C-alpha positions in Angstrom: 23.6 6.0 1.7 23.0 2.4 0.5 25.5 1.2 3.2 23.7 2.9 6.0 20.3 1.4 5.1 21.9 -2.0 4.5 23.3 -2.0 8.1 20.0 -0.9 9.5 18.1 -3.6 7.6 20.5 -6.4 8.8 20.3 -5.2 12.5 16.5 -5.0 12.3 16.2 -8.5 10.7 18.6 -10.0 13.2 16.8 -8.5 16.1 13.4 -9.7 14.6 14.9 -13.3 14.3 15.6 -13.1 18.1 12.1 -11.9 18.6 10.8 -14.7 16.5 12.9 -17.2 18.6 11.2 -16.0 21.9 7.8 -16.2 20.2 8.7 -19.8 19.1 9.5 -20.6 22.6 6.6 -18.8 24.6 3.9 -18.3 21.7 3.1 -15.0 23.5 1.2 -12.6 21.1 3.0 -9.5 22.4 6.2 -11.0 21.5 5.0 -11.8 18.1 3.8 -8.2 17.5 7.2 -6.8 18.6 9.0 -9.2 16.3 6.8 -8.4 13.4 7.0 -4.7 14.0 10.8 -4.7 14.0 10.7 -7.0 10.9 8.5 -4.5 9.3 10.7 -1.6 10.2 13.6 -3.6 8.6 11.5 -4.2 5.5 11.0 -0.3 5.2 14.8 0.2 5.5 15.3 -2.5 2.9 12.9 -1.0 0.5 14.7 2.4 0.9 18.0 0.6 0.2 16.6 -0.8 -3.0 15.3 2.6 -4.1 18.9 4.0 -3.9 20.3 0.8 -5.4 18.1 0.8 -8.4 19.1 4.4 -9.0 22.8 3.3 -8.8 22.3 0.5 -11.3 20.7 2.6 -13.9 23.2 5.4 -13.5 26.3 3.1 -13.4 24.7 0.4 -15.8 26.2 -2.3 -13.6 24.4 -5.1 -11.8 26.4 -7.4 -9.5 25.6 -10.9 -8.5 25.5 -9.8 -4.8 22.4 -7.7 -5.8 20.4 -11.1 -6.3 20.5 -12.6 -2.9 20.0 -9.2 -1.4 16.6 -8.6 -3.5 15.7 -12.2 -2.7 15.9 -11.6 0.9 13.5 -8.7 0.3 11.1 -10.9 -1.6 11.0 -13.4 1.3 10.0 -10.7 3.8 7.3 -9.6 1.4 6.0 -13.1 1.1 6.1 -13.6 4.9 3.9 -10.7 5.5 1.5 -11.6 2.6 0.9 -15.0 4.3 1.0 -13.7 7.8 -1.9 -11.4 7.1 -4.0 -14.0 5.3 -6.4 -16.4 6.8 -3.6 -19.0 7.1 -2.1 -17.9 10.3 1.6 -19.2 10.1 3.4 -16.8 12.4 6.1 -19.3 13.4 7.4 -19.4 9.9 9.1 -16.2 10.8 11.5 -18.1 13.1 12.4 -20.6 10.2 12.6 -18.2 7.3 14.8 -15.5 9.1 17.9 -17.6 9.0 17.5 -17.7 5.1 17.1 -14.1 5.0 20.1 -13.2 7.2 22.1 -15.6 5.1 21.2 -13.9 1.8 22.1 -10.7 3.1 25.3 -11.9 4.6 26.2 -13.4 1.2 25.4 -10.1 -0.5 27.7 -8.3 1.8 30.9 -10.7 1.6 30.5 -11.7 -2.0 33.2 -10.1 -4.4 31.7 -7.2 -6.6 33.8 -8.7 -9.5 30.9 -11.0 -10.2 28.9 -8.7 -12.6 26.0 -9.3 -15.0 27.1 -9.9 -18.6 23.9 -8.0 -19.7 24.8 -4.6 -18.3 24.2 -2.8 -21.9 20.5 -4.2 -21.8 19.2 -3.1 -18.4 17.0 -0.3 -19.9 15.3 -2.8 -22.4 11.6 -3.2 -21.3 11.7 -7.0 -20.9 14.8 -7.4 -18.9 13.6 -6.1 -15.6 10.4 -8.0 -15.9 12.5 -11.2 -16.6 14.9 -10.6 -13.7 12.3 -9.5 -11.0 9.7 -12.3 -11.8 12.6 -14.9 -11.7 13.7 -13.8 -8.3 10.2 -13.8 -7.0 9.7 -17.3 -8.3 12.9 -18.2 -6.3 11.4 -16.5 -3.2 8.2 -18.6 -3.3 10.1 -21.7 -4.0 12.3 -21.1 -0.8 9.3 -20.2 1.2 7.6 -23.5 0.0 10.6 -25.4 1.0 10.6 -24.0 4.4 7.0 -24.7 5.1 7.6 -28.2 3.6 10.4 -29.0 6.2 8.0 -27.7 8.9 5.3 -29.9 7.5 7.7 -33.0 7.6 8.8 -32.1 11.3 5.0 -31.8 12.4 4.0 -34.9 10.5 6.9 -37.0 12.0 5.9 -36.2 15.6 2.1 -37.0 14.8 3.1 -40.3 13.0 5.2 -41.4 15.9 2.6 -40.3 18.4 5.2 -38.4 20.2 3.7 -34.8 20.4 6.7 -32.9 21.3 8.0 -29.2 20.7 7.0 -29.1 17.0 3.4 -30.3 17.4 2.9 -27.5 20.1 4.6 -24.8 18.2 4.0 -25.4 14.5 0.8 -24.6 12.5 -1.5 -27.4 11.6 -0.6 -29.6 8.8 -3.4 -28.4 6.6 -2.2 -24.7 6.9 1.4 -25.7 6.0 0.3 -27.8 3.1 -2.0 -25.1 1.8 0.7 -22.4 2.1 3.2 -24.7 0.1 0.6 -25.3 -2.5 0.0 -21.5 -3.0 3.7 -20.9 -3.1 3.9 -23.6 -5.9 1.4 -22.1 -8.0 2.7 -18.6 -7.6 6.3 -19.7 -8.1 5.4 -21.6 -11.3 3.5 -18.4 -12.5 6.5 -16.1 -11.9 9.0 -18.6 -13.4 6.8 -19.0 -16.4 6.8 -15.2 -16.8 10.6 -15.1 -16.4 11.2 -17.8 -19.0 8.9 -16.0 -21.6 10.1 -12.6 -21.1 13.6 -13.8 -21.1 13.1 -15.6 -24.5 11.6 -12.4 -26.0 14.3 -10.3 -24.6 17.0 -12.8 -25.9 15.4 -12.7 -29.4 15.5 -9.0 -29.4 19.1 -8.8 -28.3 20.7 -11.9 -29.7 18.0 -12.9 -32.5 17.7 -16.3 -30.6 14.9 -17.3 -28.3 16.8 -20.1 -26.6 20.6 -20.7 -26.3 20.6 -24.0 -24.2 23.0 -22.5 -21.7 23.4 -24.3 -18.3 21.3 -21.8 -16.7 18.3 -21.9 -19.2 18.4 -25.7 -19.0 18.4 -25.7 -15.2 15.5 -23.2 -15.1 13.6 -25.4 -17.5 14.2 -28.4 -15.4 12.9 -26.4 -12.3 9.9 -25.4 -14.4 9.2 -29.1 -15.1 9.3 -30.0 -11.5 6.8 -27.3 -10.7 4.5 -28.4 -13.7 4.7 -32.2 -12.5 4.0 -31.2 -8.9 1.0 -29.1 -9.9 -0.3 -31.9 -12.2 0.1 -34.5 -9.4 -1.6 -32.4 -6.9 -4.7 -31.5 -9.2 -5.2 -34.7 -11.0 -3.8 -37.5 -8.6 -4.2 -35.5 -5.3 -0.7 -35.4 -4.1 -0.7 -33.7 -0.6 1.5 -33.5 2.2 4.6 -35.6 2.5 5.0 -36.4 -1.3 4.5 -32.8 -2.2 6.9 -31.6 0.4 9.8 -34.0 -1.0 9.2 -32.8 -4.4 9.4 -29.2 -3.4 12.7 -29.8 -1.5 13.9 -31.5 -4.7 13.1 -28.3 -6.6 14.9 -26.3 -4.0 18.1 -28.5 -4.7 17.9 -27.8 -8.4 17.5 -24.2 -7.6 20.7 -24.1 -5.5 22.6 -25.5 -8.4 21.3 -22.9 -10.8 21.7 -20.0 -8.4 25.0 -20.5 -6.9 27.0 -23.2 -8.8 26.1 -22.2 -12.3 26.2 -18.5 -11.7 29.5 -18.4 -9.9 31.4 -21.3 -11.0 30.8 -21.9 -14.7 31.7 -19.5 -17.7 29.4 -18.7 -20.5 26.2 -17.1 -21.4 23.9 -16.0 -18.5 26.6 -16.5 -15.7 28.5 -14.0 -13.7 31.9 -15.3 -14.3 33.9 -13.2 -16.7 
C-alpha cells in the first residue's frame, strides 16, 4: 500500500514542478492554481503514505534512513503551503523548492534499506518521536530558508548591477524573501532547540547520559550556534539581506555534513551504519 501512495506522490510532485515551471515563465494565476492543486493532491497522497508507514514502523520496530529524506520532503511541502497562504506571497518559491522535494523522494527510493536506526528498541519512548520529528522540521525550515536566501541573492544581484532581467520580473520582492528567511530561522531554531533538549532527556533515560559528544550531536550543536549567532546579529546588529543569506547557506552546508556524511559514512552512536 505504501508503494502505491509513494508512486502517486512522486508523480503529483513532478507534475506540480512542471506546472510551477510554466508559472515561473508566464506568471499566469490560473497556471499557479493548477500547480498548487496538484501539489496539494500529492501532499494528501504523501500524508496517507505516512499514516501507513508509521503503522509499519511501530509494528516492525524498524526505522530506515530512507524514511528521513521522505519525511523531510513532506515537511517542505507543508512549509510551502504555510507561507503561500500567509500575507507574504512567495508563490514562485514552488519552482525552486520542488527539485529538493523530488530529490529527497528519489533518495528515499534508491537508498539501501540496510541503513537502519540504531535506536529501534526505543521508538515507543515518549521523547523519541518528539526529538526526531522536531529535528526534521528544523531541517525543513533551514532548507526553505536556504532556498529563499538563494532567491534573494539572485534578485539582489540583478538590482545591484542595474540589469533587471528574468529574476527581477519573476521573483518576489527582496523584503518578502528576507522576511520569509527570517521566520524560517526563528522556527528552525525553535524546533532544533526542542530536538536537542528532548534528545538529551531521552538519552539520559535510555543511556544514563545527557550528552555523548558523538559527531552527530556536535554537528547539531554547531548548527544551533549558527542559528543563535544569526538571530543575535539580526536582532541586535540589524543583519539583513545578503549577510543573513550567506550565513543561512553556511548553516545548510553544516546540515549536509550532518545529515548525509555523518549518518551514512561514519560508525558510532547516532548513525545509521552498522
